[in-house]
mmCIF file of the N, C-alpha and C atoms, coordinates in Angstrom:
data_MODEL
# 
_entry.id   MODEL 
# 
loop_
_atom_site.group_PDB 
_atom_site.id 
_atom_site.type_symbol 
_atom_site.label_atom_id 
_atom_site.label_alt_id 
_atom_site.label_comp_id 
_atom_site.label_asym_id 
_atom_site.label_entity_id 
_atom_site.label_seq_id 
_atom_site.pdbx_PDB_ins_code 
_atom_site.Cartn_x 
_atom_site.Cartn_y 
_atom_site.Cartn_z 
_atom_site.occupancy 
_atom_site.B_iso_or_equiv 
_atom_site.pdbx_formal_charge 
_atom_site.auth_seq_id 
_atom_site.auth_comp_id 
_atom_site.auth_asym_id 
_atom_site.auth_atom_id 
_atom_site.pdbx_PDB_model_num 
ATOM 1   N N  . PHE A 1 1  ? 0.788   -1.197 -0.045 1.00 0.00 ? 1  PHE A N  1 
ATOM 2   C CA . PHE A 1 1  ? -0.097  0.123  0.035  1.00 0.00 ? 1  PHE A CA 1 
ATOM 3   C C  . PHE A 1 1  ? 0.750   1.247  0.123  1.00 0.00 ? 1  PHE A C  1 
ATOM 4   N N  . LEU A 1 2  ? 2.092   1.064  0.296  1.00 0.00 ? 2  LEU A N  1 
ATOM 5   C CA . LEU A 1 2  ? 2.956   2.202  0.382  1.00 0.00 ? 2  LEU A CA 1 
ATOM 6   C C  . LEU A 1 2  ? 3.512   2.509  -1.072 1.00 0.00 ? 2  LEU A C  1 
ATOM 7   N N  . SER A 1 3  ? 3.543   3.796  -1.430 1.00 0.00 ? 3  SER A N  1 
ATOM 8   C CA . SER A 1 3  ? 4.173   4.066  -2.756 1.00 0.00 ? 3  SER A CA 1 
ATOM 9   C C  . SER A 1 3  ? 4.889   5.569  -2.413 1.00 0.00 ? 3  SER A C  1 
ATOM 10  N N  . THR A 1 4  ? 6.112   5.578  -2.991 1.00 0.00 ? 4  THR A N  1 
ATOM 11  C CA . THR A 1 4  ? 6.815   6.811  -2.778 1.00 0.00 ? 4  THR A CA 1 
ATOM 12  C C  . THR A 1 4  ? 6.766   7.481  -4.166 1.00 0.00 ? 4  THR A C  1 
ATOM 13  N N  . GLU A 1 5  ? 6.188   6.914  -5.216 1.00 0.00 ? 5  GLU A N  1 
ATOM 14  C CA . GLU A 1 5  ? 5.985   7.418  -6.667 1.00 0.00 ? 5  GLU A CA 1 
ATOM 15  C C  . GLU A 1 5  ? 7.474   7.376  -7.190 1.00 0.00 ? 5  GLU A C  1 
ATOM 16  N N  . ASP A 1 6  ? 8.419   6.582  -6.792 1.00 0.00 ? 6  ASP A N  1 
ATOM 17  C CA . ASP A 1 6  ? 9.742   6.536  -7.457 1.00 0.00 ? 6  ASP A CA 1 
ATOM 18  C C  . ASP A 1 6  ? 10.062  4.964  -7.491 1.00 0.00 ? 6  ASP A C  1 
ATOM 19  N N  . ALA A 1 7  ? 11.274  4.694  -7.893 1.00 0.00 ? 7  ALA A N  1 
ATOM 20  C CA . ALA A 1 7  ? 11.585  3.345  -7.883 1.00 0.00 ? 7  ALA A CA 1 
ATOM 21  C C  . ALA A 1 7  ? 11.925  2.609  -6.620 1.00 0.00 ? 7  ALA A C  1 
ATOM 22  N N  . SER A 1 8  ? 12.034  3.486  -5.511 1.00 0.00 ? 8  SER A N  1 
ATOM 23  C CA . SER A 1 8  ? 12.431  2.786  -4.161 1.00 0.00 ? 8  SER A CA 1 
ATOM 24  C C  . SER A 1 8  ? 11.091  2.131  -3.706 1.00 0.00 ? 8  SER A C  1 
ATOM 25  N N  . ALA A 1 9  ? 9.981   2.595  -3.788 1.00 0.00 ? 9  ALA A N  1 
ATOM 26  C CA . ALA A 1 9  ? 8.754   1.999  -3.410 1.00 0.00 ? 9  ALA A CA 1 
ATOM 27  C C  . ALA A 1 9  ? 7.676   2.086  -4.306 1.00 0.00 ? 9  ALA A C  1 
ATOM 28  N N  . ARG A 1 10 ? 7.473   1.301  -5.245 1.00 0.00 ? 10 ARG A N  1 
ATOM 29  C CA . ARG A 1 10 ? 6.428   1.510  -6.371 1.00 0.00 ? 10 ARG A CA 1 
ATOM 30  C C  . ARG A 1 10 ? 5.013   1.327  -5.943 1.00 0.00 ? 10 ARG A C  1 
ATOM 31  N N  . GLY A 1 11 ? 4.920   0.696  -4.849 1.00 0.00 ? 11 GLY A N  1 
ATOM 32  C CA . GLY A 1 11 ? 3.347   0.549  -4.345 1.00 0.00 ? 11 GLY A CA 1 
ATOM 33  C C  . GLY A 1 11 ? 2.894   -0.869 -4.487 1.00 0.00 ? 11 GLY A C  1 
ATOM 34  N N  . ASN A 1 12 ? 1.987   -1.067 -3.435 1.00 0.00 ? 12 ASN A N  1 
ATOM 35  C CA . ASN A 1 12 ? 1.229   -2.424 -3.436 1.00 0.00 ? 12 ASN A CA 1 
ATOM 36  C C  . ASN A 1 12 ? 0.039   -2.017 -4.091 1.00 0.00 ? 12 ASN A C  1 
ATOM 37  N N  . TYR A 1 13 ? -0.698  -2.656 -5.008 1.00 0.00 ? 13 TYR A N  1 
ATOM 38  C CA . TYR A 1 13 ? -1.836  -2.408 -5.659 1.00 0.00 ? 13 TYR A CA 1 
ATOM 39  C C  . TYR A 1 13 ? -3.005  -3.007 -4.910 1.00 0.00 ? 13 TYR A C  1 
ATOM 40  N N  . GLY A 1 14 ? -2.965  -3.428 -3.796 1.00 0.00 ? 14 GLY A N  1 
ATOM 41  C CA . GLY A 1 14 ? -4.074  -3.986 -2.937 1.00 0.00 ? 14 GLY A CA 1 
ATOM 42  C C  . GLY A 1 14 ? -5.325  -2.986 -2.877 1.00 0.00 ? 14 GLY A C  1 
ATOM 43  N N  . LEU A 1 15 ? -4.935  -1.551 -2.680 1.00 0.00 ? 15 LEU A N  1 
ATOM 44  C CA . LEU A 1 15 ? -6.097  -0.712 -2.632 1.00 0.00 ? 15 LEU A CA 1 
ATOM 45  C C  . LEU A 1 15 ? -6.794  -0.628 -3.914 1.00 0.00 ? 15 LEU A C  1 
ATOM 46  N N  . LEU A 1 16 ? -6.047  -0.612 -5.074 1.00 0.00 ? 16 LEU A N  1 
ATOM 47  C CA . LEU A 1 16 ? -6.777  -0.596 -6.346 1.00 0.00 ? 16 LEU A CA 1 
ATOM 48  C C  . LEU A 1 16 ? -7.676  -1.884 -6.534 1.00 0.00 ? 16 LEU A C  1 
ATOM 49  N N  . ASP A 1 17 ? -7.180  -3.009 -6.109 1.00 0.00 ? 17 ASP A N  1 
ATOM 50  C CA . ASP A 1 17 ? -8.027  -4.208 -6.059 1.00 0.00 ? 17 ASP A CA 1 
ATOM 51  C C  . ASP A 1 17 ? -9.358  -4.012 -5.383 1.00 0.00 ? 17 ASP A C  1 
ATOM 52  N N  . GLN A 1 18 ? -9.195  -3.439 -4.096 1.00 0.00 ? 18 GLN A N  1 
ATOM 53  C CA . GLN A 1 18 ? -10.358 -3.116 -3.131 1.00 0.00 ? 18 GLN A CA 1 
ATOM 54  C C  . GLN A 1 18 ? -11.251 -2.199 -3.837 1.00 0.00 ? 18 GLN A C  1 
ATOM 55  N N  . ILE A 1 19 ? -10.704 -1.033 -4.475 1.00 0.00 ? 19 ILE A N  1 
ATOM 56  C CA . ILE A 1 19 ? -11.477 -0.092 -5.152 1.00 0.00 ? 19 ILE A CA 1 
ATOM 57  C C  . ILE A 1 19 ? -12.269 -0.683 -6.212 1.00 0.00 ? 19 ILE A C  1 
ATOM 58  N N  . LEU A 1 20 ? -11.714 -1.565 -7.019 1.00 0.00 ? 20 LEU A N  1 
ATOM 59  C CA . LEU A 1 20 ? -12.405 -2.269 -8.121 1.00 0.00 ? 20 LEU A CA 1 
ATOM 60  C C  . LEU A 1 20 ? -13.575 -3.122 -7.544 1.00 0.00 ? 20 LEU A C  1 
ATOM 61  N N  . ALA A 1 21 ? -13.290 -3.678 -6.333 1.00 0.00 ? 21 ALA A N  1 
ATOM 62  C CA . ALA A 1 21 ? -14.303 -4.510 -5.826 1.00 0.00 ? 21 ALA A CA 1 
ATOM 63  C C  . ALA A 1 21 ? -15.510 -3.677 -5.293 1.00 0.00 ? 21 ALA A C  1 
ATOM 64  N N  . LEU A 1 22 ? -15.161 -2.504 -4.741 1.00 0.00 ? 22 LEU A N  1 
ATOM 65  C CA . LEU A 1 22 ? -16.413 -1.561 -4.201 1.00 0.00 ? 22 LEU A CA 1 
ATOM 66  C C  . LEU A 1 22 ? -17.125 -1.105 -5.515 1.00 0.00 ? 22 LEU A C  1 
ATOM 67  N N  . LYS A 1 23 ? -16.354 -0.807 -6.624 1.00 0.00 ? 23 LYS A N  1 
ATOM 68  C CA . LYS A 1 23 ? -17.083 -0.459 -7.738 1.00 0.00 ? 23 LYS A CA 1 
ATOM 69  C C  . LYS A 1 23 ? -18.103 -1.462 -8.212 1.00 0.00 ? 23 LYS A C  1 
ATOM 70  N N  . TRP A 1 24 ? -17.653 -2.959 -8.020 1.00 0.00 ? 24 TRP A N  1 
ATOM 71  C CA . TRP A 1 24 ? -18.423 -3.894 -8.506 1.00 0.00 ? 24 TRP A CA 1 
ATOM 72  C C  . TRP A 1 24 ? -19.702 -3.934 -7.562 1.00 0.00 ? 24 TRP A C  1 
ATOM 73  N N  . VAL A 1 25 ? -19.406 -3.696 -6.256 1.00 0.00 ? 25 VAL A N  1 
ATOM 74  C CA . VAL A 1 25 ? -20.538 -3.931 -5.271 1.00 0.00 ? 25 VAL A CA 1 
ATOM 75  C C  . VAL A 1 25 ? -21.587 -2.789 -5.716 1.00 0.00 ? 25 VAL A C  1 
ATOM 76  N N  . LYS A 1 26 ? -21.091 -1.482 -5.944 1.00 0.00 ? 26 LYS A N  1 
ATOM 77  C CA . LYS A 1 26 ? -21.871 -0.277 -6.335 1.00 0.00 ? 26 LYS A CA 1 
ATOM 78  C C  . LYS A 1 26 ? -22.849 -0.721 -7.568 1.00 0.00 ? 26 LYS A C  1 
ATOM 79  N N  . ASN A 1 27 ? -22.118 -1.378 -8.585 1.00 0.00 ? 27 ASN A N  1 
ATOM 80  C CA . ASN A 1 27 ? -22.866 -1.549 -9.760 1.00 0.00 ? 27 ASN A CA 1 
ATOM 81  C C  . ASN A 1 27 ? -23.903 -2.782 -9.656 1.00 0.00 ? 27 ASN A C  1 
ATOM 82  N N  . ASN A 1 28 ? -23.705 -3.674 -8.628 1.00 0.00 ? 28 ASN A N  1 
ATOM 83  C CA . ASN A 1 28 ? -24.437 -4.870 -8.641 1.00 0.00 ? 28 ASN A CA 1 
ATOM 84  C C  . ASN A 1 28 ? -25.252 -5.145 -7.331 1.00 0.00 ? 28 ASN A C  1 
ATOM 85  N N  . ILE A 1 29 ? -24.996 -4.180 -6.289 1.00 0.00 ? 29 ILE A N  1 
ATOM 86  C CA . ILE A 1 29 ? -25.881 -4.443 -5.159 1.00 0.00 ? 29 ILE A CA 1 
ATOM 87  C C  . ILE A 1 29 ? -27.465 -4.416 -5.158 1.00 0.00 ? 29 ILE A C  1 
ATOM 88  N N  . MET A 1 30 ? -27.995 -3.847 -6.226 1.00 0.00 ? 30 MET A N  1 
ATOM 89  C CA . MET A 1 30 ? -29.238 -3.731 -6.134 1.00 0.00 ? 30 MET A CA 1 
ATOM 90  C C  . MET A 1 30 ? -29.833 -5.335 -6.507 1.00 0.00 ? 30 MET A C  1 
ATOM 91  N N  . ALA A 1 31 ? -29.013 -6.007 -7.227 1.00 0.00 ? 31 ALA A N  1 
ATOM 92  C CA . ALA A 1 31 ? -29.564 -7.444 -7.469 1.00 0.00 ? 31 ALA A CA 1 
ATOM 93  C C  . ALA A 1 31 ? -29.516 -8.303 -6.230 1.00 0.00 ? 31 ALA A C  1 
ATOM 94  N N  . PHE A 1 32 ? -28.935 -7.812 -5.130 1.00 0.00 ? 32 PHE A N  1 
ATOM 95  C CA . PHE A 1 32 ? -28.828 -8.507 -3.853 1.00 0.00 ? 32 PHE A CA 1 
ATOM 96  C C  . PHE A 1 32 ? -29.898 -7.716 -2.906 1.00 0.00 ? 32 PHE A C  1 
ATOM 97  N N  . GLY A 1 33 ? -30.664 -6.836 -3.433 1.00 0.00 ? 33 GLY A N  1 
ATOM 98  C CA . GLY A 1 33 ? -31.620 -6.084 -2.476 1.00 0.00 ? 33 GLY A CA 1 
ATOM 99  C C  . GLY A 1 33 ? -31.018 -4.928 -1.742 1.00 0.00 ? 33 GLY A C  1 
ATOM 100 N N  . GLY A 1 34 ? -29.851 -4.494 -2.137 1.00 0.00 ? 34 GLY A N  1 
ATOM 101 C CA . GLY A 1 34 ? -28.986 -3.448 -1.279 1.00 0.00 ? 34 GLY A CA 1 
ATOM 102 C C  . GLY A 1 34 ? -29.219 -2.061 -2.074 1.00 0.00 ? 34 GLY A C  1 
ATOM 103 N N  . ASN A 1 35 ? -28.650 -1.001 -1.401 1.00 0.00 ? 35 ASN A N  1 
ATOM 104 C CA . ASN A 1 35 ? -28.671 0.323  -1.834 1.00 0.00 ? 35 ASN A CA 1 
ATOM 105 C C  . ASN A 1 35 ? -27.332 0.875  -2.151 1.00 0.00 ? 35 ASN A C  1 
ATOM 106 N N  . ALA A 1 36 ? -27.012 1.163  -3.456 1.00 0.00 ? 36 ALA A N  1 
ATOM 107 C CA . ALA A 1 36 ? -25.706 1.580  -3.797 1.00 0.00 ? 36 ALA A CA 1 
ATOM 108 C C  . ALA A 1 36 ? -25.061 2.838  -3.148 1.00 0.00 ? 36 ALA A C  1 
ATOM 109 N N  . SER A 1 37 ? -25.949 3.564  -2.533 1.00 0.00 ? 37 SER A N  1 
ATOM 110 C CA . SER A 1 37 ? -25.454 4.896  -1.894 1.00 0.00 ? 37 SER A CA 1 
ATOM 111 C C  . SER A 1 37 ? -25.397 4.427  -0.285 1.00 0.00 ? 37 SER A C  1 
ATOM 112 N N  . ASP A 1 38 ? -25.451 3.286  0.165  1.00 0.00 ? 38 ASP A N  1 
ATOM 113 C CA . ASP A 1 38 ? -25.530 3.010  1.632  1.00 0.00 ? 38 ASP A CA 1 
ATOM 114 C C  . ASP A 1 38 ? -24.638 1.691  1.796  1.00 0.00 ? 38 ASP A C  1 
ATOM 115 N N  . VAL A 1 39 ? -23.367 1.749  1.454  1.00 0.00 ? 39 VAL A N  1 
ATOM 116 C CA . VAL A 1 39 ? -22.406 0.573  1.542  1.00 0.00 ? 39 VAL A CA 1 
ATOM 117 C C  . VAL A 1 39 ? -21.487 1.003  2.628  1.00 0.00 ? 39 VAL A C  1 
ATOM 118 N N  . THR A 1 40 ? -21.345 0.027  3.644  1.00 0.00 ? 40 THR A N  1 
ATOM 119 C CA . THR A 1 40 ? -20.399 0.340  4.728  1.00 0.00 ? 40 THR A CA 1 
ATOM 120 C C  . THR A 1 40 ? -19.147 -0.691 4.620  1.00 0.00 ? 40 THR A C  1 
ATOM 121 N N  . ILE A 1 41 ? -18.037 -0.119 4.804  1.00 0.00 ? 41 ILE A N  1 
ATOM 122 C CA . ILE A 1 41 ? -16.843 -0.994 4.717  1.00 0.00 ? 41 ILE A CA 1 
ATOM 123 C C  . ILE A 1 41 ? -16.322 -0.958 6.075  1.00 0.00 ? 41 ILE A C  1 
ATOM 124 N N  . PHE A 1 42 ? -15.685 -2.104 6.480  1.00 0.00 ? 42 PHE A N  1 
ATOM 125 C CA . PHE A 1 42 ? -14.961 -2.139 7.891  1.00 0.00 ? 42 PHE A CA 1 
ATOM 126 C C  . PHE A 1 42 ? -13.810 -3.121 7.933  1.00 0.00 ? 42 PHE A C  1 
ATOM 127 N N  . GLY A 1 43 ? -13.015 -3.191 8.803  1.00 0.00 ? 43 GLY A N  1 
ATOM 128 C CA . GLY A 1 43 ? -11.993 -4.128 8.885  1.00 0.00 ? 43 GLY A CA 1 
ATOM 129 C C  . GLY A 1 43 ? -11.359 -4.061 10.252 1.00 0.00 ? 43 GLY A C  1 
ATOM 130 N N  . ASN A 1 44 ? -10.576 -5.164 10.520 1.00 0.00 ? 44 ASN A N  1 
ATOM 131 C CA . ASN A 1 44 ? -9.847  -5.428 11.639 1.00 0.00 ? 44 ASN A CA 1 
ATOM 132 C C  . ASN A 1 44 ? -8.185  -5.329 11.472 1.00 0.00 ? 44 ASN A C  1 
ATOM 133 N N  . SER A 1 45 ? -7.628  -5.021 12.231 1.00 0.00 ? 45 SER A N  1 
ATOM 134 C CA . SER A 1 45 ? -6.137  -4.977 12.000 1.00 0.00 ? 45 SER A CA 1 
ATOM 135 C C  . SER A 1 45 ? -5.696  -4.230 10.792 1.00 0.00 ? 45 SER A C  1 
ATOM 136 N N  . ALA A 1 46 ? -5.083  -5.043 9.811  1.00 0.00 ? 46 ALA A N  1 
ATOM 137 C CA . ALA A 1 46 ? -4.674  -4.473 8.500  1.00 0.00 ? 46 ALA A CA 1 
ATOM 138 C C  . ALA A 1 46 ? -5.792  -4.077 7.644  1.00 0.00 ? 46 ALA A C  1 
ATOM 139 N N  . GLY A 1 47 ? -6.999  -4.748 7.874  1.00 0.00 ? 47 GLY A N  1 
ATOM 140 C CA . GLY A 1 47 ? -8.339  -4.316 7.257  1.00 0.00 ? 47 GLY A CA 1 
ATOM 141 C C  . GLY A 1 47 ? -8.713  -2.951 7.699  1.00 0.00 ? 47 GLY A C  1 
ATOM 142 N N  . GLY A 1 48 ? -8.680  -2.633 8.941  1.00 0.00 ? 48 GLY A N  1 
ATOM 143 C CA . GLY A 1 48 ? -9.062  -1.418 9.528  1.00 0.00 ? 48 GLY A CA 1 
ATOM 144 C C  . GLY A 1 48 ? -8.037  -0.242 8.938  1.00 0.00 ? 48 GLY A C  1 
ATOM 145 N N  . ALA A 1 49 ? -6.772  -0.686 8.767  1.00 0.00 ? 49 ALA A N  1 
ATOM 146 C CA . ALA A 1 49 ? -5.897  0.366  8.131  1.00 0.00 ? 49 ALA A CA 1 
ATOM 147 C C  . ALA A 1 49 ? -6.267  0.548  6.839  1.00 0.00 ? 49 ALA A C  1 
ATOM 148 N N  . CYS A 1 50 ? -6.796  -0.315 6.046  1.00 0.00 ? 50 CYS A N  1 
ATOM 149 C CA . CYS A 1 50 ? -7.198  -0.110 4.581  1.00 0.00 ? 50 CYS A CA 1 
ATOM 150 C C  . CYS A 1 50 ? -8.428  0.812  4.688  1.00 0.00 ? 50 CYS A C  1 
ATOM 151 N N  . VAL A 1 51 ? -9.449  0.540  5.633  1.00 0.00 ? 51 VAL A N  1 
ATOM 152 C CA . VAL A 1 51 ? -10.568 1.400  5.585  1.00 0.00 ? 51 VAL A CA 1 
ATOM 153 C C  . VAL A 1 51 ? -10.074 2.960  5.829  1.00 0.00 ? 51 VAL A C  1 
ATOM 154 N N  . GLY A 1 52 ? -9.088  3.091  6.653  1.00 0.00 ? 52 GLY A N  1 
ATOM 155 C CA . GLY A 1 52 ? -8.638  4.547  6.921  1.00 0.00 ? 52 GLY A CA 1 
ATOM 156 C C  . GLY A 1 52 ? -7.972  4.933  5.648  1.00 0.00 ? 52 GLY A C  1 
ATOM 157 N N  . LEU A 1 53 ? -7.168  4.261  4.920  1.00 0.00 ? 53 LEU A N  1 
ATOM 158 C CA . LEU A 1 53 ? -6.603  4.563  3.637  1.00 0.00 ? 53 LEU A CA 1 
ATOM 159 C C  . LEU A 1 53 ? -7.497  4.953  2.646  1.00 0.00 ? 53 LEU A C  1 
ATOM 160 N N  . HIS A 1 54 ? -8.736  4.318  2.548  1.00 0.00 ? 54 HIS A N  1 
ATOM 161 C CA . HIS A 1 54 ? -9.727  4.610  1.594  1.00 0.00 ? 54 HIS A CA 1 
ATOM 162 C C  . HIS A 1 54 ? -10.366 5.980  2.046  1.00 0.00 ? 54 HIS A C  1 
ATOM 163 N N  . LEU A 1 55 ? -10.403 6.216  3.215  1.00 0.00 ? 55 LEU A N  1 
ATOM 164 C CA . LEU A 1 55 ? -11.049 7.674  3.694  1.00 0.00 ? 55 LEU A CA 1 
ATOM 165 C C  . LEU A 1 55 ? -10.165 8.702  3.279  1.00 0.00 ? 55 LEU A C  1 
ATOM 166 N N  . ILE A 1 56 ? -8.964  8.595  3.113  1.00 0.00 ? 56 ILE A N  1 
ATOM 167 C CA . ILE A 1 56 ? -8.061  9.490  2.770  1.00 0.00 ? 56 ILE A CA 1 
ATOM 168 C C  . ILE A 1 56 ? -7.532  9.674  1.420  1.00 0.00 ? 56 ILE A C  1 
ATOM 169 N N  . SER A 1 57 ? -7.896  8.585  0.730  1.00 0.00 ? 57 SER A N  1 
ATOM 170 C CA . SER A 1 57 ? -7.352  8.371  -0.766 1.00 0.00 ? 57 SER A CA 1 
ATOM 171 C C  . SER A 1 57 ? -8.282  9.006  -1.768 1.00 0.00 ? 57 SER A C  1 
ATOM 172 N N  . PRO A 1 58 ? -7.708  9.913  -2.569 1.00 0.00 ? 58 PRO A N  1 
ATOM 173 C CA . PRO A 1 58 ? -8.569  10.530 -3.594 1.00 0.00 ? 58 PRO A CA 1 
ATOM 174 C C  . PRO A 1 58 ? -8.955  9.502  -4.581 1.00 0.00 ? 58 PRO A C  1 
ATOM 175 N N  . MET A 1 59 ? -8.380  8.461  -4.800 1.00 0.00 ? 59 MET A N  1 
ATOM 176 C CA . MET A 1 59 ? -8.753  7.317  -5.695 1.00 0.00 ? 59 MET A CA 1 
ATOM 177 C C  . MET A 1 59 ? -10.084 6.739  -5.279 1.00 0.00 ? 59 MET A C  1 
ATOM 178 N N  . SER A 1 60 ? -10.375 6.757  -3.953 1.00 0.00 ? 60 SER A N  1 
ATOM 179 C CA . SER A 1 60 ? -11.537 6.073  -3.254 1.00 0.00 ? 60 SER A CA 1 
ATOM 180 C C  . SER A 1 60 ? -12.766 7.052  -3.423 1.00 0.00 ? 60 SER A C  1 
ATOM 181 N N  . ARG A 1 61 ? -12.621 8.415  -3.751 1.00 0.00 ? 61 ARG A N  1 
ATOM 182 C CA . ARG A 1 61 ? -13.784 9.276  -3.733 1.00 0.00 ? 61 ARG A CA 1 
ATOM 183 C C  . ARG A 1 61 ? -14.796 8.881  -4.832 1.00 0.00 ? 61 ARG A C  1 
ATOM 184 N N  . GLY A 1 62 ? -15.994 8.947  -4.307 1.00 0.00 ? 62 GLY A N  1 
ATOM 185 C CA . GLY A 1 62 ? -17.057 8.528  -5.234 1.00 0.00 ? 62 GLY A CA 1 
ATOM 186 C C  . GLY A 1 62 ? -17.375 7.124  -5.132 1.00 0.00 ? 62 GLY A C  1 
ATOM 187 N N  . LYS A 1 63 ? -16.607 6.378  -4.513 1.00 0.00 ? 63 LYS A N  1 
ATOM 188 C CA . LYS A 1 63 ? -16.732 4.939  -4.465 1.00 0.00 ? 63 LYS A CA 1 
ATOM 189 C C  . LYS A 1 63 ? -17.196 4.540  -3.071 1.00 0.00 ? 63 LYS A C  1 
ATOM 190 N N  . ARG A 1 64 ? -17.145 5.560  -2.199 1.00 0.00 ? 64 ARG A N  1 
ATOM 191 C CA . ARG A 1 64 ? -17.584 5.183  -0.783 1.00 0.00 ? 64 ARG A CA 1 
ATOM 192 C C  . ARG A 1 64 ? -18.912 5.807  -0.575 1.00 0.00 ? 64 ARG A C  1 
# 
């Protein structure tokens, strides 16, 4: 999940995978009786850290 935007730490693309999963949920949640504008994410330990990163990441805007 760390990226220094140079060759020393190119980044872990786990957050991008999670963003893609959230986009899928948003596009398909109605088929499961859900509301696309009312999705909650949560996590424990590293998962909780990911939630925090989504809160501050510009890439996650519009997907939360």
